[in-house]
N, C-alpha and C positions, 0 to 999 in steps of 0.2 A: 538374354536370347535376342538375336537380331533376325530380321526378316529379309530373305533374299530378294533383290530387286529383279526387274525384268531381264537383266543381263546375267543373272545368276550370281552376282557379287553381293556381299553383305552390305547392308545399310541400316541406319538407325530406324527403329519403328516410328510410324507416324500416327496421327489421330485417325487417319483412314484405317490403319491396321487395327487399332484399338476398337473402332466401331465395328469392323468386320468380325473380329473375334467375339465381341460382346453381343453381336447381332442386334445392334441399335443404330440409329442414324448418327452421322458425324456431328450434327448440331446438338444431339443429346450429350455426346462426349464433351463437346465444347462447354455446354452449360454445367456439367459436373465439374470439369477442371477449373472453370472460371469462378464457380460459386454464384453465377448470375442466372436468374430464371429458375422456374420450377422443374424439378426432376423427381420422379418417384424414388422411394428408398430402394426398391427392387432394382431399378435401372442404375442407380448410383453404385450399388454393390457389384453389379455385373461389370460396370466400367472400371471400378477399382481393381477387381480381380483380373480383368484383361490387362490393365496397366502393369500389374505385378508380374503376370505371366510373360509379357513381352519385354519387361524391363523398360517401359516407356517413361521418360522423364519430361514433364511439361516444360515448354519454353516460356519462362516467366516474363522475359523481356518482350516477347511477341504478344503475350496476353496483356501486358501493360499497355502496349500500343493500341490494341483493339478496344480494351475496356476503359482506358484512361486512368486506371489506378492499378496498383499492385495488390498482392494478397497480404501485404504486411501491415502490422500495427506498430507504430513507433512508440517506444517507451523511453521517455526522457527523464534523466535523473541528474541532480547536481553533484551528488557524491553517493557512494554506496559503502562507506566505511562503517556506518552504524549497522550492527547485526540485524536490526529489524528489516532493513531493506533487501538484503539477499534472501531473507526468509519469505517476505511477501512477494518478491520478484520471482522466486522459484514457483510458487503457487500460481501467480499471475500468468507466467509463461505457459504452464501446463494447461490452464483454462483457455487461453487464447488458441493454443494448438488444437485443443479438443473441439473448438468451433471452426476448425479448418483454416486458420490463419497462421502466419509466422510472425516472429518478433524481430524488430529492428531496434536494438538497444543503443541509445546515445547517452554518453556520460559527459557532462560538462565539468570535468575535473580541473583542479588547479586554479580555481577562481574564475574560470572562463564564464563569460556571460551566456546564460542559457538561450538568449535570443539569437546568438550566433549559430545555433543549431537549426534554426528554421529553414534556411536554404537547403540544408542537407535533407531535411524531412520532405521538402517539396521536390527535390531532385529524385528521390526514390518513389515519388507518387504513392505515398502510403495511403491505406484505406482509412485509417483513423490514428489518433495520437492520445497517449496517456502520459500525464506529467506527474512525476513523483519527486519529493524532496525539494520542490521549488514551486513558486506560484506562477500563474499565467499573467504575463504582462499585457498591457493594452496593445503593444505592438504585435506580440505573438498572436493574441486573440484576433486582431484585425486580419493578419495574414492567413490564419487558418479559416476564418470565416469567408474571406475572399476566394479561397481555393476549395471551399466546401468540404473541409476535412473535419469530421466530428472529433471533438476533443473533450477529455475529462481530466480534472485534477483529482488524483487519488491520494488520500491522507493529507490533503491540503485544500485550501480555498483561497481565492484572490480577494484582497481588500481594495484593489485598484481597478479591476475590470470584471464585469459580470461573466460568468462562465459556469459550465457544468462542474460539479464537485461531489465527491463521495468521501466522507470521513466517519470515523467513530464520533459519537457525541462526546467530545472532549470535555465540554463544560459540565455535563451531567456526571461524567466520570470523576472530575475533580470534586463535585458536590458529594458524590458517594463516599469518597475517601474522607472528606471532612465529617460526614455523618458517622462513619465507622470510628473515627478517632474520638468524637464526642461521646458516642455510645459506650466506648471503652473506658470513659471517665477521665480522659486527658483534658488538660486545661492550658497547655503551652505547646505551640506548634511552629513548624518552619516549612517553607516551600523552597525547593531548589529547582529553578527552571532552566530551560535550554536557551537557544537564541531568542532574544526578546522580539525580533521581527517575525518570528515564526508563528503562524496562525495556531498551530497545535499547542505550543507552549503558552501563548496568550490565553487561549480558551481554558486550558487545564488550570492555569493560575487563577483566572477569573472565577471559574466554577468553585475551586477550593476556597478562595477567600469569601465568596458569597455564601457558600455552605456553612463556613464558620460563623459568618455574621448572622445568619438565620438562627444560630444557637447562642448568640451573644458573645462570640469570641472573635479574635483577630490574630493573625500569625505574629509571633515575636520577630521572625525574620522572613523576608521574601527576597530571594536572590535570583539573579539571572546570569547566564553564562553561555554555555554551548552544549550541544548534545554529544558529549564524549566522556570517557572515564576520567581523564585528567581533571576536567572541571568538577566532576563529582567528588574526586579525591580532595581537591582544593577546598570545596565547600564543606566536605565532611570534617576536614582538619579544623576549619573555622567553627563548625557547630559543636565540636568537642569542648569548646570554651564556654558553651551555654548549657550547663547540666540541667537546667530547668526544662529544656525542650523534651517533650515526651513523644511527639509524633512528627515524623519528617516525610513529607510527600515530595517525590521527585518527578520531573516532567517526563522521564522515560527510564527504562530499566538499566541502561548503561550508566546513567548518572547515579542511580540508586546503588549500583554495584561499586562505583567509585566511593560513594559515601560510606558504604559498609566496610570497604577495604581500609579507608582512613580510620574509622572507628577501631578496627582490629589492630592497626599499627599503633594507635594511641592508647591501647590497653582498655578500650571500651567494649561493651557487649551489646549486640543487637539480638533481641529486643529488650534486654533488661534495662540498659541505660536510655535507649530510645527505640521506638518502633520505626521501621522504614518501609515505605510503599512506593513502588514504581508504576510504570505505565507501558503497555504493549504486550507483555508476556512473551518475550523472545525465548527461544529454546533454553538458553543458559540460565534463565530466571529460576527454573526448577532444579538446577544442579544443587547437590548437597552443600557445596561451599557457600551458597547464597540462600537457597530456599526462600526466594523473594516473594513477598505478597505484592500483588500488582493488579492493575485494571487490564483485563485481556481485551485486545482489539478484536472485533468480529471480522477477521481477515477474509474468510470465504464469502461471507455475505457482502462485504465491501467490493470484492472482485466481481461478484455476480451483478451487482447493481451497476458497476462501472461498465461492464461489457454490454449490459442491456441498454444503457444510455447511448453507447456508441452505435447501436443499431438504428437510432433515431436519425432523422434528417438533420444535417448540420445547421440548418437555419431555424430549427425549433427553439422555442423559448428555453433558456438555460434553467436547469434544475439543481438544487442543492439538497443532497441526501445526507442525513445524520442518523447513524445506526447506534443504538445503545451497546455499551461494552458490558463486561461482567467482572465482578470482583473475584479474585483468586486469593485465598488465604493460605499462606505458608508460614514458616517459622519466624520470618522477620517481623511479623505482627500476629500475635496469637490471641488477639481479643476474641472472647467467646461471643461472636455476633454473627448475624445474618443480615446482609444488605440487599435490598431490592433497588438495583441501580436505576431502574426506570422511574422510581419515585424518590431516589436518593434519601431513603429513610433507613434507619438501623434499629434493630430490636434484639433483646437478649435471647440466647438460645438455651433452652432448658437442659 
């Protein structure tokens, strides 16, 4: 619906029209649409209803000029081929929108340096930035800090530059898997990791090896590769040559699926010949073809912590949040055990 102007012709509705219909001041309309300043819930609803009735669409460019920032949160990824990232990205987008923001997705595909995306982020004058599948470099951290853009690494942390980060407690997850294997009576183990430079793979490997060491064990094999099915299949083909291995822990579910597919091709059975445990609990992990035991990442809690941190001042002292995951037992590992992941201990189940 459009509002006739003084000459009787049709024109697009304005904030003045919205204020008139909602019976509030124009400054109240501005605060509701910009998200800046206090407005009562009652006023907010009246303004939103008036916007819907009039078909009013806010001018985001004009709002950016006035406030100095847009209503967008940049989400920066290095690649989204791993099924875990579309899964978490879908939930993250929904939660951002529920907080009245929009998402600017930037994908550094094809080996592109993620630092090259910083000028794009600055150009759009985003309100905040979330970095997934890559770490915050010192250059990027300095740029965001200079422009006072709150930034959080989600499912990653930086080893070269201090910054806000939210991850699953990957090391404790690895220890929990080790405890589960030991409680099941296993005495020969293997680890199949992802990219060695990844903080997630590093911590999961470290936790697993430390957990085994606490019980007087060490892995027969500890392999590093990449976070994809092909690497898992290659590692699984190799592991088939080590029949003594009873428990295989993989840095993520996709790697674990590759290992299981290799075992099947080689005529081996999971979990009869070896138990396999992944990490993440992507939707496909529960499919009948895999029924994969895994460490479930607390995705919703991680997202909430991330968005809460973004509400802080960009100059605030960086925080690192680690949230415990949860062991999910399926057919790829049928050990009759219960694991308290917060204490990485395992006990028999009556």
